C-alpha positions in Angstrom: -11.8 -21.0 -6.8 -12.2 -17.4 -8.0 -14.1 -15.4 -5.4 -14.3 -12.0 -7.2 -12.9 -9.7 -9.7 -11.6 -6.4 -8.2 -10.3 -3.4 -9.9 -7.2 -1.5 -8.6 -7.1 2.2 -9.6 -3.5 3.2 -10.0 -1.0 4.0 -12.5 1.8 2.2 -10.5 2.4 -1.3 -11.9 4.7 -2.2 -9.0 1.8 -1.7 -6.5 -0.5 -4.1 -8.8 2.3 -6.8 -8.8 2.6 -6.7 -5.0 -1.3 -6.7 -4.4 -1.8 -9.4 -7.1 0.6 -11.7 -5.5 -1.3 -11.4 -2.2 -4.9 -11.4 -3.4 -4.4 -14.5 -5.7 -4.3 -16.5 -2.4 -7.8 -15.4 -1.6 -9.3 -16.2 -5.1 -9.4 -12.5 -6.0 -8.7 -11.6 -9.6 -7.0 -8.1 -9.6 -7.3 -6.0 -12.6 -5.5 -2.7 -13.0 -7.9 0.1 -14.0 -7.4 3.7 -15.1 -9.7 6.5 -13.8 -9.1 10.1 -12.9 -7.9 10.2 -9.3 -8.8 12.7 -6.8 -5.9 13.3 -4.2 -7.0 15.3 -1.3 -4.4 16.8 1.1 -4.9 15.2 4.6 -2.8 13.8 7.4 -4.8 10.5 7.3 -3.9 7.9 4.6 -7.3 6.3 5.3 -9.2 9.5 4.4 -7.1 10.1 1.3 -7.6 6.4 0.0 -11.3 6.4 0.7 -11.8 9.7 -0.9 -9.9 8.6 -4.1 -11.8 5.3 -4.0 -15.3 7.0 -3.9 -14.3 9.3 -6.7 -13.1 6.4 -8.9 -16.1 4.4 -8.2 -18.3 7.2 -9.6 -16.4 6.9 -12.8 -16.2 3.0 -13.1 -19.2 1.6 -11.1 -17.3 -1.6 -10.4 -16.0 -2.9 -7.1 -12.6 -1.4 -6.7 -9.7 -0.4 -4.5 -7.3 2.5 -4.1 -4.2 2.3 -2.0 -2.3 5.0 -0.4 1.0 4.7 1.6 3.6 6.7 3.3 6.9 6.5 5.0 7.0 7.9 8.4 10.4 8.7 9.7 10.6 9.2 13.5 13.5 11.7 13.7 11.6 13.9 11.2 8.3 13.9 13.2 6.7 11.5 10.9 7.8 13.2 7.7 7.2 12.7 4.8 4.2 10.6 5.9 1.1 11.1 3.6 3.3 13.4 1.5 5.7 10.6 0.5 4.8 10.5 -3.1 5.2 14.1 -3.6 8.5 14.2 -1.5 9.9 11.3 -3.6 9.2 13.2 -7.0 10.7 16.4 -5.6 13.8 15.3 -3.7 14.0 11.5 -3.9 15.8 9.0 -1.9 19.0 11.0 -1.9 17.2 13.9 -0.5 15.7 12.0 2.4 19.2 10.5 3.0 20.5 14.1 3.0 18.0 15.1 5.6 19.0 12.1 7.7 22.7 12.9 7.6 24.3 12.8 11.2 20.9 11.6 12.8 21.4 8.5 15.0 17.7 7.7 15.4 16.8 5.9 12.1 13.5 4.5 13.1 10.8 4.6 10.5 7.6 2.9 9.6 5.8 2.5 6.3 2.1 2.6 6.5 -0.7 1.7 3.9 -4.3 2.1 3.6 -6.4 0.2 0.9 -9.9 1.6 0.5 -12.6 -0.8 -1.1 -15.7 0.6 -2.6 -18.5 -1.3 -4.1 -22.3 -1.0 -4.2 -23.4 0.0 -0.7 -19.9 -1.1 0.8 -17.1 1.1 1.9 -14.1 -0.4 4.0 -10.5 0.5 4.5 -7.8 -1.9 5.5 -4.5 -0.8 6.9 -1.0 -2.3 7.2 2.2 -1.2 8.9 5.8 -2.4 9.1 8.6 -0.7 11.1 12.2 -0.7 10.6 15.0 1.8 10.0 16.4 4.1 7.3 19.6 2.7 5.8 22.7 4.9 5.6 22.8 4.6 1.7 20.5 3.4 -1.1 20.8 -0.4 -1.7 19.1 -2.5 -4.3 17.3 -2.1 -7.7 14.0 -3.7 -7.2 10.7 -2.2 -5.8 10.0 1.5 -6.1 9.9 4.8 -4.2 11.8 4.7 -0.9 12.3 0.9 -0.9 16.1 1.3 -1.4 16.4 3.0 1.9 14.0 1.1 4.1 15.1 -1.9 6.1 12.4 -3.8 7.9 12.7 -5.1 11.4 14.4 -8.5 11.5 16.2 -8.0 8.2 19.6 -6.6 7.0 18.4 -6.0 3.4 16.2 -3.1 2.1 13.0 -3.6 0.3 14.7 -2.9 -3.0 17.1 -5.9 -2.4 14.1 -8.3 -2.0 11.9 -10.0 -4.6 8.2 -9.2 -4.5 7.5 -12.4 -2.5 10.2 -11.6 -0.1 9.0 -8.0 0.4 5.4 -9.2 0.8 6.6 -11.2 4.0 7.1 -7.8 5.7 5.4 -5.1 3.9 2.8 -2.7 5.1 1.0 -3.1 1.7 1.0 -6.8 2.0 -0.5 -6.7 5.5 -3.2 -4.4 4.3 -4.0 -6.6 1.2 -4.1 -9.7 3.4 -6.7 -8.0 5.6 -8.8 -7.1 2.5 -8.3 -10.6 1.1 -9.6 -12.2 4.4 -12.5 -9.9 4.5 -13.6 -10.6 1.0 -13.4 -14.4 1.6 -15.5 -14.2 4.7 -18.1 -11.9 3.0 -18.2 -14.3 -0.1 -18.8 -17.4 2.2 -21.4 -15.4 4.3 -23.4 -14.3 1.1 -23.1 -17.9 -0.2 -24.3 -19.6 2.8 -27.2 -17.0 3.2 -28.3 -17.5 -0.4 -28.3 -21.3 0.1 -29.9 -21.2 3.5 
């Protein structure tokens, strides 16, 4: 049963693959869409994602989502956090490992915010997974900081896992599960109201 079609505004095919794997379970057909993205500077992933989704909706006029995520490292006071994409482009995985040289406290959390915008509706769904920063990069799958993040209860980095394995733990998967559950509830609610 297909509940709905949803557009994901991103140029990152890895994010789309991870989101599709989750949303298919809820009958949501996910379609990657291109639109000009407005990226604001904020300490809040929710605000960044929602602002970008509102801007994209003005262009596409279709139900859509925008996801923003960040790696928050305890010993670095939450850095790079909402600036993770920029930091990754500038110093990469090796740069973060360099910052962590000699640091004993390797705790870190990945956080994600998925903003949904449709006619008359705006919602943000979040997800978080905590773990630790590995001592060296491992694995060739995934993207971004996946080669250095080991989720709690695992010995492998995200980059050593398949999409399905990563989705058992990931911040992004948790946010998309919340979105999928909400879409199904809304769909059934609208359907029962129209039949009643």
